[in-house]
Every structure is written in structure tokens, then in C-alpha cells.
C-alpha positions in Angstrom: -1.8 214.4 58.0 -3.9 212.7 60.5 -6.8 212.6 58.1 -4.7 210.8 55.5 -3.7 208.0 57.9 -7.3 207.5 59.1 -8.4 207.2 55.4 -5.8 204.6 54.7 -6.8 202.5 57.7 -10.4 202.7 56.7 -9.6 201.6 53.2 -7.6 198.5 54.4 -10.5 197.5 56.7 -13.0 197.7 53.8 -10.7 195.6 51.5 -10.2 192.8 54.1 -13.9 192.6 54.8 -14.7 192.3 51.1 -12.2 189.5 50.6 -13.7 187.6 53.5 -17.1 187.6 51.9 -16.0 186.6 48.4 -13.7 183.6 49.1 -16.2 181.3 51.0 -18.7 181.7 48.1 -16.1 180.6 45.6 -15.2 177.5 47.6 -18.8 176.4 47.8 -19.2 176.9 44.0 -16.3 174.5 43.4 -17.7 171.6 45.5 -19.9 168.9 43.7 -23.6 169.2 44.3 -24.9 167.0 47.1 -26.7 163.9 46.0 -30.4 164.1 45.8 -32.7 161.7 47.5 -33.2 158.4 45.7 -30.1 158.7 43.6 -27.2 156.1 43.9 -23.6 156.6 43.5 -22.1 154.4 40.8 -18.5 153.3 41.4 -16.6 152.6 38.2 -15.0 149.1 38.0 -11.4 148.8 37.0 -10.9 147.5 33.5 -10.9 143.7 33.4 -7.6 142.0 32.8 -7.9 139.6 29.8 -7.3 136.0 30.8 -4.8 133.9 28.8 -5.9 130.4 28.3 -3.4 127.9 29.9 -0.9 126.4 27.5 -0.6 122.6 27.6 3.0 121.8 28.6 4.6 118.7 27.2 5.8 116.4 30.0 9.2 115.1 28.9 9.5 111.3 28.9 11.2 109.6 31.9 14.7 108.8 31.0 16.1 105.8 32.8 19.9 106.0 33.0 21.7 103.0 31.5 23.8 101.2 34.1 27.5 101.6 33.5 29.4 98.4 33.5 32.8 98.8 35.0 35.6 97.1 33.2 37.1 94.2 35.2 40.3 95.1 37.1 43.1 93.2 35.6 45.8 92.4 38.1 49.1 92.2 36.4 51.3 89.3 37.4 54.7 90.4 38.6 57.4 90.0 36.0 59.7 87.2 37.1 63.3 88.0 36.3 65.7 85.3 35.0 69.2 86.1 36.3 72.2 85.5 34.2 74.4 82.5 35.0 77.2 83.2 37.4 80.0 81.6 35.4 82.5 84.3 34.3 81.0 87.1 36.3 84.2 88.0 38.0 85.9 88.5 34.7 83.1 90.7 33.5 83.3 92.8 36.7 87.1 93.2 36.8 86.8 96.9 36.1 85.2 97.3 39.5 88.5 96.6 41.1 90.1 99.8 39.7 90.7 101.3 43.2 92.6 98.3 44.4 94.5 98.2 41.1 95.9 101.7 41.7 96.9 101.0 45.3 98.2 97.4 45.0 98.8 96.0 41.5 100.2 99.0 39.7 102.2 100.2 42.7 103.9 96.8 43.0 104.5 96.5 39.3 106.2 99.9 39.1 108.7 98.9 41.9 109.3 95.4 40.6 110.1 96.7 37.1 113.2 98.6 38.3 116.5 97.4 37.0 118.0 96.7 40.4 116.0 96.2 43.5 117.6 97.4 46.6 116.5 96.9 50.2 114.5 100.1 50.1 112.6 98.8 47.2 111.6 95.7 49.0 110.5 97.7 52.0 108.3 99.8 49.6 106.8 96.5 48.3 106.1 95.4 51.9 104.5 98.7 52.8 102.2 98.5 49.7 101.0 95.0 50.6 100.4 95.9 54.3 98.5 99.0 53.3 96.3 96.9 51.0 95.3 94.8 54.1 97.2 91.7 53.0 98.4 91.3 56.6 101.9 91.2 58.0 102.4 87.5 58.0 101.1 87.0 54.5 103.2 90.0 53.3 106.4 88.5 54.6 105.7 85.2 52.8 104.9 87.0 49.5 108.0 89.2 49.7 110.4 86.4 50.5 109.0 84.3 47.6 109.3 87.3 45.2 112.9 87.9 46.3 113.8 84.3 45.5 112.1 84.4 42.0 113.8 87.7 41.1 117.2 86.4 42.2 116.8 83.2 40.2 114.9 84.4 37.2 115.8 88.1 37.1 113.4 90.8 36.0 113.7 91.5 32.3 110.4 92.9 31.1 107.2 94.3 32.7 105.3 91.3 31.4 107.7 88.8 33.2 107.5 90.9 36.4 103.7 90.9 36.2 103.6 87.1 35.8 105.8 86.6 38.8 103.6 88.9 40.9 100.4 87.2 39.8 101.7 83.8 40.6 102.7 84.7 44.1 99.4 86.5 44.9 97.5 83.5 43.6 99.6 81.2 45.7 98.8 83.3 48.8 95.1 82.9 48.1 95.4 79.1 48.4 93.7 78.2 45.1 93.2 74.6 46.1 90.6 75.5 48.8 87.1 74.2 48.1 85.1 77.2 47.1 82.1 75.4 45.8 78.7 76.1 47.3 76.9 73.0 48.7 73.5 74.0 47.6 72.2 70.8 45.9 69.3 68.8 47.5 70.2 65.5 49.1 68.6 62.8 51.2 65.1 63.9 50.1 65.5 67.4 51.4 66.8 70.8 50.2 70.3 72.1 51.1 70.2 74.6 53.9 72.3 77.7 53.8 72.6 80.1 56.8 73.6 83.7 56.0 75.2 85.4 59.0 77.1 88.6 59.7 77.3 91.9 61.6 75.0 94.9 61.3 75.6 97.0 58.2 77.6 94.4 56.2 74.9 94.1 53.6 73.7 90.6 54.8 70.1 90.7 53.7 70.9 92.1 50.3 73.7 89.5 49.9 71.2 86.8 50.8 68.9 88.0 48.0 71.8 88.1 45.6 72.9 84.5 46.5 69.4 83.4 45.6 69.8 85.1 42.2 73.1 83.3 41.7 71.6 79.9 42.4 68.5 80.5 40.3 70.6 81.9 37.4 72.5 78.6 37.5 69.3 76.6 37.2 68.4 75.9 40.8 65.2 76.7 42.8 65.3 78.6 46.1 63.1 79.4 49.1 63.9 82.2 51.5 63.5 82.2 55.3 63.2 85.7 56.8 64.6 84.9 60.2 65.7 88.5 60.8 62.7 89.3 62.9 64.2 92.3 64.8 64.8 94.7 61.9 61.4 96.0 60.7 62.2 96.1 57.0 64.3 92.9 56.8 61.4 90.5 56.1 59.9 92.9 53.5 63.3 93.3 51.9 64.1 89.6 51.5 60.5 89.0 50.3 61.0 91.6 47.5 64.1 89.8 46.4 62.2 86.6 46.3 59.3 88.0 44.3 61.6 89.3 41.7 62.8 85.8 40.9 59.6 83.9 41.7 60.9 82.5 45.0 58.7 81.9 48.0 59.5 83.6 51.3 58.6 82.2 54.8 58.3 84.9 57.4 57.0 85.3 60.9 55.7 88.2 63.1 57.9 91.1 63.8 59.9 90.5 66.9 59.0 86.8 66.8 61.3 83.8 67.4 63.9 83.6 64.6 64.6 80.0 65.3 60.9 79.2 64.7 60.9 81.0 61.4 64.1 79.2 60.3 62.5 75.8 61.3 59.3 76.6 59.4 61.3 77.7 56.3 63.2 74.4 56.1 59.9 72.5 56.7 58.3 74.4 53.8 61.3 73.8 51.6 60.9 70.0 52.2 57.2 70.2 51.3 57.7 72.2 48.1 60.8 70.3 47.0 63.0 73.3 46.3 66.8 72.8 45.9 68.0 75.3 48.5 66.6 77.1 51.5 68.4 80.4 52.2 67.9 81.6 55.8 68.6 85.3 56.4 69.5 85.8 60.1 69.5 89.0 62.1 72.6 91.1 62.0 74.5 91.2 65.3 77.6 92.5 66.9 80.3 90.0 67.5 80.8 91.2 71.1 77.2 90.7 72.2 77.1 87.3 73.9 73.3 87.0 74.0 72.8 87.6 70.3 75.6 85.2 69.4 74.1 82.5 71.6 70.7 83.1 69.9 72.4 82.5 66.5 73.7 79.2 67.8 70.1 78.3 68.8 68.9 79.0 65.2 71.4 76.6 63.9 70.5 73.9 66.4 66.8 74.2 65.8 67.3 74.0 62.0 69.4 70.9 62.4 66.3 69.0 63.7 65.5 68.7 60.0 69.1 67.7 59.2 72.6 69.3 59.1 73.1 72.8 57.8 75.0 72.5 54.6 76.6 76.0 54.4 77.1 78.8 56.9 78.2 81.9 54.9 79.7 84.9 56.8 79.1 88.2 55.1 82.0 90.6 55.7 82.3 94.2 54.6 85.7 94.6 52.7 85.9 98.2 53.7 86.3 97.3 57.4 89.7 95.9 56.8 91.5 93.9 59.5 88.5 94.5 61.9 86.7 91.9 59.7 89.1 89.2 60.9 88.0 89.6 64.5 84.3 89.5 63.4 85.0 86.3 61.5 86.7 84.6 64.4 83.8 85.0 66.8 81.2 83.9 64.3 83.3 80.8 63.5 83.3 79.8 67.1 79.5 79.9 67.3 78.2 78.5 64.0 81.1 76.9 62.2 81.5 79.2 59.2 82.1 77.3 56.0 82.7 80.2 53.6 83.1 84.0 53.4 81.1 86.5 51.2 83.2 89.6 50.9 81.0 92.6 50.0 81.8 96.2 48.8 85.1 95.1 47.3 84.6 97.6 44.6 84.5 100.4 47.2 87.9 99.9 48.8 91.6 100.1 47.8 92.3 97.3 50.2 91.6 94.2 48.1 94.3 92.3 50.0 91.8 91.6 52.8 90.8 88.5 50.8 94.3 87.0 51.4 94.3 88.0 55.1 90.9 86.4 55.7 91.9 83.1 54.2 95.4 82.8 55.8 94.2 83.8 59.3 91.0 81.8 59.4 91.5 79.0 56.9 88.1 79.7 55.5 87.7 80.1 51.8 86.2 83.3 50.3 83.4 81.9 48.1 81.7 85.0 46.8 82.6 88.6 46.3 80.4 91.7 45.9 81.6 94.1 43.3 78.7 96.6 43.0 75.2 97.5 44.0 73.4 95.8 41.1 71.4 92.7 41.7 73.8 90.5 39.7 77.1 92.1 41.0 77.8 89.1 43.2 80.3 86.7 41.7 81.8 83.3 42.6 85.4 83.9 43.8 88.1 82.8 41.4 91.6 83.4 42.7 93.4 83.8 39.4 90.7 86.0 37.8 90.6 88.1 40.9 94.4 88.6 41.0 94.5 89.4 37.3 91.9 92.1 37.8 93.7 93.3 40.9 97.1 93.6 39.3 95.7 95.1 36.1 97.4 95.2 32.7 97.1 92.4 30.1 96.1 89.0 31.3 
């Protein structure tokens, strides 16, 4: 066994030795022969890339943009409105008094149409009149006169009763009072109209509507924006003026209202308009300083001449409180007429009677809506006919 192992080992040694001799020879045979002396090694060049001759590019012509001519801006002139004449407006607006019709006219007619009027019926009539803000004193006069007419003439038909009621209410409105507006120019200068009132009565709007009434009746108007305390007041009255082609004189916000009023009248004289309408600042009747300032405005304006009209704007919905307002304003600026606004929004149309009987100042204009032409000259009989309702 030992001989076999020794033989195997010897065989392995012989094989390894033979391999070591053969492999180096094979490696040397695979290498390229070394260069001989005098020979040079030639390096191959990479294939040449064919050149493409440049293409002549066409240069586009220079395009000069054509200047764009803008169309001229056309400023459109504001459309000047031509208000309708004021004659007959109250008749056309009679439907606006529907609320007062229900509370006053129809209620009284239903009682007066009864066959026999007892004391309780007359008390009901009195209550209806007082509720409609006619006032206690005026109510007593109206009821006594109605009693006398019913006693003498009797009450036969609804039509006869209606005529009696209309006559007595018209009489209470003192139809002989002068309700004309003194707005015609005189002595080489325009008429001057001051518009006064408390805050919230619709004074500036009413001033604009008065201008439309005058222009609709063929006159010319200039507005004076003497309400320098309320930021939007001057803009508001100027807008009213622009709509009817009327000029507005205004001053700086917070400026002296008397100065603006003075300049407005001066401008009115220069331009030759018929009427200068001066919108004053709204004020509370219990503020002494503000009321004194209103008196100053009037005095300054009168350096050009007397004020022709001072119109007090009252809110019909304030009822009897409007009487106290009117008294204070009358003491300061000598009110010549009342403009009763928002008459369509109240069931107390009797305030017209109360204002006139208490103050002796005629109601000259009434507002029956929010439209620009819903201000109408006051006509007692037309007003009562609308108030009572039924057939005229």
C-alpha cells in the first residue's frame, strides 16, 4: 500500500512540472514579434468625416409694424331730462293715498251713511279724525259742522254724505290760503328759495324734486349745495342738477354754508336763471347752535336781496311731532310754506290739516312717492277727493 501512495505522489509531481514548462512557451508564441531595427509603426487614421458644404440661409426681410391708430374716445354728453309739467299731478297720484283712504275717508263714510247717527257714532267719527292726526281742535270744528249739516240736510244717500264730508274737510284746509311758489325772477335777479328741515325728512331729495317741478313748468334753476356737513349731500344735489341740466354751486366739505349760499345767489345773478334753490343742512329743532347758523345763512343771502321762499320739509309719518319742528323753524327763518313728504307711506293724512290750523302756514307741495316726479303742488279739493275715495 505504501508503494502505491508513493507512486501517485510521484506521478502528480511529474504532471505539475510538465505543465509549468509548456504554458510559458505558449504565451510567448501568442505575442506579436518585436519590431526589427529600422522599421516604423504605422498608426491607422480614423476614417474622415465627409464635410457638408454650408447651406445659404435666406434672411427674412425686416418687418416694420404698422402703428395702430387708436379711435378717439367719444365722451357722451349726459342726457338731460325734461320733467313733465306739474299741473294735475296730484290727481294722477291720488292712488298713492290708499292707506289714508282706508283709515280716514272710508271709515268716516261708513259711519255717516248710517240711518240715524247717535252720540256713539259721532264719538267714532271724532276718534277717526284724531287717529288720522287731524288734531283735537280741528276735529271738534269739523264734527260740529258735520252735525249741523246732517241735522239740516239729512243723510239720504252715500253720495250726499260724501259731498258733505268733502266740503267740511276742504274748509278745514283753508283753500283760500296762497299756495303759489314765488319763484319768478324780479328786480334784475333770480328768486331765492331756502329749503330747510330736520335730519331724515328727505330735504335734499325734495330740493332736487322742486327743481324738477320748476323746470317742468318752463323755468330755469341753479342749485346751491349749502349742506356742507353731510358728506354725500353736495354730490346728491349736483346729481339732481345734472339730470335736468342745472348748474350746482358747492363748497369744500365742512366749509361755511352761508358762504356757499351767498356764492350761489351771486352765480344765479350772473347767469340770469329764474330761481336759486339753496339746500341747507338738516338740523334738529332743539339744537340752538345749528338753528342760529340757519339764521345766519338767511341773513348772508339777504345781502343780495330778500329771500322769496323758505320751504320747510316735514315728514308726514312723524305726525304731531312735525308741528313742534315747524314752530321752531318758523321762529328762526320765517317759513312761508310747508312741503309734506312721504304722504303715501302713512295712514295719517290729516296732518295736513293740523299743520295749517296750528301754524297758519300753507302746505304748498306734497310728496307721494320715491319717483323723481312724485312731488305735486298741493290742491286742497283734489287732495280731499283722493283722501275720501269713491267717485269724485
